[in-house]
N, C-alpha and C positions, 0 to 999 in steps of 0.2 A: 534446900537436903542439908544435913548431917554434914559438920566434918568429917573422915575417915582418915582410920592409924594407920599412912601409906609407908614404907621401909624404901629409903629411894636410895640405891647407888651405883658407884662409879667404881671403873678403871683405868688405874692411875699409868705412867707408861713404863715401868715398872711392873706390871702384874700384880699389884693388892691394890684389891675394890676396900673400896672408901660404904660407910653405908651410917645414916644419920632416918631414925623414925619422924615422924612431922603425919602433924594433923592437919589435909584442907581436904580445902570442895570442889577444888578439880581439881585433875591433873598436873600444867601449868600452876597454877600458884602451889603446889607439894613441892615443884622441883624450885621455883624461888629461894620460895625456906630452907627447903636441904642445902643450897651454895650458903644463903645466908652464915645456915648455920658449919658449911664446910668452914669458909669463910674465918669466924668466930672463931672457931673452935685451934685455930692455924693449920692447914691443908690450904693451907692464903698460895706455897712452894708448892702446889701439884697443880699441873693446870690444867685448867677445866676452862677453855674456851671454846668460840662457837660450835666445834667440833667435835665437842664434847657430848659419847652418847650419856646417858643420864634412864639410869635403869629406875622403873615407881610399881612398887608395888603396894597393890593392896591388901590389907590384909583377911576385912570379911567386906565383899563376897571376893574368896582369891582371885584377883588381877594382879595383869605384870603386862608395864609400855615399857617401852622408848623412845626418848625424846631429842634432838639436837635441843643444847642449848640455844643456839639461834636463830631455831625456832620456836620458841620461849623469850628470847629476847626480842623479835618482830614481831609476838605475843602482847607485849608487853608498852612496845609505843606504839603498839594503832587505838584509834580512837576506843572508846566500849561502847559497847552495843545501848544499854543504859548508863542511869547512872551509878547508881548497885557495881555496876560490872566495871566504874571505869573509877571507884575511889574508892575499889579494892585494887588496880594498876597503881596509880598508885604508895596504897600504902605497900608496897608487894615493889616498887623501885625505891622507893625508900628506903626499905631493910636492903637492895644489892648496894647502895652507895656506903 
């Protein structure tokens, strides 16, 4: 499946919504890429703890998903079901380091 444009957002404790557009093949990949980008852009002061809820909106077809960061982190730490998935998880863990 080709990467899709996704708008990933979260609302900080002060009620400000932050969003970033990423290209990803899966819901969890979109969250990891977005968190890495939020951190790169200086949003590390914003609490993105395990309970943080991130909203992922796919551009086409238009769909929206919401996932806890802790669930994505659990997925990253689990073994890949295929060599391709294991390579992806290793790469994504590196982006969050």
